N, C-alpha and C positions, 0 to 999 in steps of 0.2 A: 420436530421432532418428531413427530412415528413417523416417519418415513427417512431417519440412522436407524444403521443395522447394524446396534451394540450387541444386538445376541452374537453377529456375525465375525466383527471383533471382539468379545468376548471367548471366540469358540478359537481364535487367533493368536493371543492371546497383543495384538498388541492392542502398545500405552498412545495416547492422545495428549498431550499437555497445551495446555494452551497458557499466555501471559502480556503481560507489554516488555513493551523492549523499555530500555532505560536510557529512557533520548539523550538528556546531561553531558554523560559517560560516551553515546558513540560519537556522537552528528560532528564535533571537531573533529577525528579519526578519519570517520566516512566523507567526506564533506576531501582534507585534506587528496583523500585519494582521489575518487572524483574530483577532482583539481587538477594531478598529478594525471589524468585518463589511463591510471587502474583499475576503475571501476563506472560502467557505463550503465549508467541511471535509466539512458532513450528506452528500454525493452519494457517499463514499467509505465511509462510516462502518456490516455490516450489525451492528454491537451489542452491544448496553448493558450493565457488567453490571455487578455491586456487587463490591469490590474485591477480600472475601472469596471469589467468583469467579476471582482470574487466575489458579489451576491450569487449572480447567476450557476459562476463552475461548485463551490462549495452546494447545491445547491443538484445536481447535474450528481454529480459526484454519491452526495447522501441518499439521492434518487434514483442512484446507476442511469439515471441519464446518456443517449445514445453510447450506450458499456460503458461508462465511462472508470475509468479504475485511475490515472493521476491527474490531478492540475497543475501546474506549473501553473506561474503570476509574472507575468513581465509589465518591467517597467516603462 
C-alpha cells in the first residue's frame, strides 16, 4: 500500500469503492445472456483445463502463475 497514490487520489477528488458481487442475484440472468450469445466471457478466460486438473488450476489462479486470470474447468 505504501506505493498507492492516495494523496493524488485525494487531490483529484477521486472516489474508490470496493465490494463483492451478490452472486445468487446475478448468476442466472448473466448465465442466460451468455447462453444467448449476448455476452462473450472469453476475454477473461486465460486457461481451460480438464476437471481432473482443478487443484492445479486453483493453485495457478491463486498464485497468478502463467498470467492466470480465469480458469474454466471442463468435464
